[in-house]
N, C-alpha and C positions, 0 to 999 in steps of 0.2 A: 082592234079586228084580229083573231086568230087565223092565219091564213094556213096552218098547216092542214095538210088532207086529212081527213077521218082515218085511213089506214095507217098512216105515220103514226098519229096520235095512239093508236091502238097497239102499234108495233111498239112504240116506246113506253107504255104502261105496262105491256107484257113483258118487256125486258126489266124494269123495273120491280115486277113482282118474282119475277125470276131471280133476281139478284137478291132481294130480301129472304127468299125461302133458301136460296143456297149459303147464306149468311145466317140463318137461324139453324141450317142443317150442320153447320160447320160449329157454330157455338154448342150445340146440343152434343156433337160427337167428342169436342174438346171436353166439356163435363163428363162425360161418361168415362173417358180416358183417366181426367182427373180423380174420380172416385174410385177407378181401378187400381190407381198408382197407390191410393190412399189405404185401400183394402190391403193391397200385398204389402205396404209397410207395417201396417200392423199386425198381420199375420207372420211377417218375419221377426218384429219384435217380441210376439208371443212365443214364437219358436225359440228364439234368444232363450228367453226368461225359463222355458221349459226345459232346454238342455243345460243351462245353467245349474237349475236346482237340480237336474238328475246327476250332473258331474260332482256337486257339492254333496250329494247324499252317497256317491262312490267314495267319495275321499276319505280315509281313515285317519288322516291327521288334521284334516279341514283346512288343507291349504289346495287352491285351485289357481293352477299356473296360467295365468293370463288367458282364462277361456274366451275372453270376450274378443280377443284378435283372432281365436282360430276358429269360434262357430258364432254363428251360423253364416258368415259372410260369404264364404265359399257357394253357399247355394245361390245366392243372389246372382254371384257372378257365373253360375252353371260349368264351373270347372272341376268341383269335386275337391275333398279336404286337401288334397297335396297343395294345392296353391294357397292355403289359409296362413301359413306363417314365413313364405318365402321371404317377404321385405325384412322381417325382424332377424333372420339368420345371419349367423357370420360365419367366416371359414373354421369349420374344424367344431362347430356346434350343430350336435344332431339331436334333434327331439326333446328338446329342453321344454319346449312349450308345444300342446297341441298334440297331433299324431306323430309316431316317430319318423325320422327321415331314413330311407332305407339306402345301404349300400352293401355291395358283395363283401367287403370286408368287414363290414360291422357285425355286431354281435346279435342283432335283430333277425330272426328267421327271414331267409330271402330265396325266392325261388328266380333262377336267371332265363327267362323265356328263349333267348337267342341261343344259349349253350344247348338247350333242348331240342331246338330246331336245327343246329348247325352241326355239321360233321368235322369243321373245323377246331382248332383248338386256339383260344385266345381270341379277340376281338377283332372284327375286319380292319383292315389299313387300307387308307384311301387318301388321294389327294386331290386337293382344290388349288391348283395353281396355274395362272395369276388369277387370285381370289375375284378381281375384278370383273372376271369373265364370265361368273358363275350367277346363273340367273337368281336362286334364292337369296344371293346376297344384293342383288338390285333391290328385291322385294324388302329386304331388312332396312335399305337406305331409302325405300317409297321413290325409287327412279325409274320404274319399269316404263312409266309413260313416255320419259325422255328418251329412252334407249329404244324402244320399240316404235318406230315410226311407222313401220310396214305392217298390214294386218297378217296374222299368222296363215299360213296355208293349209289347205284340208288335209294334209298328211298331219299336223299337229292337232287334229281334232278328234282323231280315231280314238278308240279307247286304249287301245296298246300304248300309243302314244300319251294318252293320260296317265296311265300306270307307270310309264317311264319317268315322266316329269314328278309324279308324286313320289316315286323312291328317290330321287335326286333331291329334292327338297327335304325330305326327312333325313337322307345320307348326311347333307349339310348340317344339320341341326345337330346330329350323332358327332359329327366331325368336329364342331364347335366344342361339347364337351369333353371329347378324348382329349384334344389339344391344351386343353386348359387343365385337366388332370396329369397329363404327363409332362408340363411344364411348370406347374405351381403346385404340386402336390410335396408333402413333407414326408416325413419318415412313415407316418404310418398309411399313408396312400389315399387318404379320403379328406385331405383338409382343405384341397382347392378351392377357389371361390364357387366354383358349379359342381362340386362333388355332391351335394344335396339334390342334384339332377341325374345322377349316375344311374339309380333304378328306371327313371321314367328312360334316360337313353338307351337303355336295353330292351327296355319295351318298344322302343321304336325299331331299334334294330330287329327285334322279331317280327314287325311288319313289315319290314324289307324282305323277310324270307317267305314271310306268307304271302305277299303279292308276287312273288317269284314261283311259290308253290302252289298256286290256285291253278285249277286243271286247264282253264284256256289259255292260262300264259304258257303252258306247255304245249298248246296246238292240239289237243285231244279232241275227240269227239265221238260222237255215238256211243257204243258200249264201254270203249276205253274211258270216254270223258264221264261215264257214270261209276265206274270202278274207282276213277282217281278221285272224285268228288267224295265218294263214302269214304275212302281214306283219308283225305282232308279233314273231313268232319269228325272221324275217329280221334286223328291225331289232336285236331283243336279243342275237343270236349275234356281231353285229358290235361291240356294246358291250363284249361278255366279251373279243373280240380285242385291244381297245383298253385294258383295264384296265392301269395301270401296275405294276410292281414295288413290293410293299409298299402298295399303294393297295385298297381294299375297296369295295363297292357294296351298298346294301340293296335287297332285292327281296320285292315282295309275297307271301306264301305262305299256303297253305291248300288247302280243299278245299270244293266244293257238293255238296249231296245233292238229289235230285229233288224232296223236299217242301218246297223253298224256304230249308231250314236250310243253315248250313255252319258251317266254322270256319277262323279266319284265324290266320296266325302272321306270322313274319318269316324272311327267308333272307338270309345277309350272305355275300358272295363277296368272296373275298380273293386276290390273287396274291401268292403266298409269294416268288416270284422263283426263277430256275433252272427254269424251265419247272413249276414246280409251285403248285396253287391249295389252298385249305381252303374248304370249305362250312360253315356255321354255321346250324343250325335254333333260332331262338329262340322258345320256345312256354311257354304258360303254362295250356294246358289238355290237351284231347285228345292223346294223343301222349306225353305225359311219361314213362308207364310204361317206355317206351323209352331214357329218360335216365338217366344216371348218378345214382347217389343213396347217400346213406349216412344212419346214424342219429345223431341228435343225443345226446351223450353225458349231457347233463344232464336231458334231457326223455324222451328215448327215441322222438320222433318222427322219421319219415323226411324228410330233406329231398333234395329233387328240384334237379338241376341245370338251370335254366331254359334255358341256352344249350350246345348239343351240337354240336361240331366234327368235321369230318371232315378229315384232313389229308393232305397229300403227294398230291392228286389230278393226274394227268398232265394235261396242258394240253389236248391233243387230245381227251379225253374232255369237254369243256367247251365246245370251240370246234366241237364236231359238234352239230346240233341235237337229235339222238335223244332226250338226257337233257331238253333243256328242253320239249320236245311233250310227253313224258310227265308232266313236272312242270307246267306251266303250262295243260294240259288239263282237270287237276282242278279250277280255279278257271274254266273258261271252258265246260266241258261238263259240267253236273250229270249223276252216275250213283251209283248205290247202292255202286258198288265203291271210289268216292272215298272212302278213310279213313285213320287213322292207320298202320294196317297195312300197307297198300300203299306210303305213304310210306317209312315206316322198314324194313321188310322186304323190300320189293322193289327201289325205286329208289335209296335211299341207298347199300345195300351195293355197288351195282355202279361207284361212283365210283372207289374206291381198292383195290378187291378183287383 
């Protein structure tokens, strides 16, 4: 005789049914994600073959220099073609495969965005001593969680504090490349182990200058703010038109809200050549829901791609100030409509659609 009350039996059956439905839903979602991953892999392979055929047809002597290592794997990672051959480069080896590696002292046409923005001669000098007290150094060693035992205070969550922290982190990366070239370069001045990053370092130096020259950083408001913003846009559009093929620059990104809060990220603008550009959003927070993702097969966790790239943007769309006014306005003029949805669903789709 079953002594379980009827209500208890009904509840147990309901829980079993819900558990079965949840299991079926999870299996269906996993199947859909597997199909999407397979479709993505097929598209990447098709793109790879198309580009190999395109490169072979352009080669006069019939020699294709290891294009399988250069294309299109960067698109899979979303970092742009500058990262395609870094693992195979050796000190002093520039542009032997794939896109050329740019350097101010090299023969390839190069635009120095930092020199364009700075009144000073030469690169900035900086000191990080002792290095173990530098927060970006903690992040490189992944020891932030062990050092930061106390939650950050409210003053560190303001937009100004976030910009300051971002500038220091970028400055530290620039410092590493500077010191590497300073102590390990040979006679030609561009054969240090990290010389292939010199162009990227100058692009990040320009980003630090842009953060400092953003109108709100100067404490402007009202008509003065409008005037400074117009000056900033005109200056920036000139920079875009000067970026050389296969060169990229780093831009401050994000938005401000009326309550004094905001979100920061980084943008990377790259000249692909042939009158085409790419635009990458490097994000670690709000907005990642719009980035490509996949599930880790071992843990089942969702993995987000932090750098999302839009390819083959016509040059005329980026040398026109319209896009940049809307993009940088989000950082200069606080508004409740400044959010990830506006950036990812309104602004970015218009670049290469």
